[in-house]
N, C-alpha and C positions, 0 to 999 in steps of 0.2 A: 436954531440952537439956543439962541438967547432966551426964547420963550420957555424952553424946558427948564432952564436953570431957575427962572423966576417962579415957575410953578412948584419946583421942589423946595425952594426957600419958603414959599407960602405954607406948604404942608408942614414944614418943620416949625414955623411960628405958631400954627394952629395946635400942634401937639404940645408945644411949650405952654401955651395958654391953658390947656386942659390940665397940665401937671404943675401949675404955678403954686407956690407956697402961700400966695395971698388969697387964693380961693378956698372955700370950705371943702373939707375932705369928704368925698362921696363914698369912699370905699372903707369898709370896716375890716381891720386886720386882727382884731382881738380874738383869741381862742376862747372856747367855753371853759368853764371851771370843771376840772376833772373830778371834784368831790361833790358837785351839785347835780351832775347828770344822772340819768336813770341807771340803776344798777351799780352805783358808786359805792365804794366801801364806807363803812361807818367810822367816823373819827372818834376814837376812844383811846384812853391812856394805856390800855392793855394790848392794843394792836401795834406792836413794836415794829413790825415789818413795814407798815405804812408810815409810821412816824420817822423812821430812819431815812426815808426818801426825801423828807423835807427838812433835814438837818444837815449842815455842811460838815466837812471833815473835822473842823475845829470845834464842832458842837453848837454852832450858832443856828438859829432858826432862819431859813431862807425867806426873803421878802416875797410878797405876793406878786410884784411886778415881774419877778423871774419865774415863779412857778405857775402863774396865771390862775391863782385861786381867788375866789370872791372874798370880800372883806368879812362877811359873816363866817364863812368856813375858815378863814385865816385866824380869826379870834378863837374859834373852837380848837383849831389845830395847835395854836401856841399854848393855850391853856392845858391841853392834854399832854403836850411835850414837857411842859413845866411840871405837871403831876408825875409823869414817868421819870423825870430826872430826880424828883424829890423822893420817889420810892426806889431809886437806884435800878430802874429797869433799863434805862439807856446809859 
């Protein structure tokens, strides 16, 4: 009986060492950019349906860490949102 307990404790310690915060992360959890993939919609100030998806209820532009958009597309998106606001499309 005693040997079984020791074996189970060893397996738990091995699993813990694999998931330790001090070791480098081997798993990638980031999603791909929805605007950079193949067949993605074009970011344009006239495409209001697309722009409204990336604006909050208060009218603020959502950050890229929430929307998973690449930095290049985030800059294009913010510029087109600002242009649409300026022309009173949004």
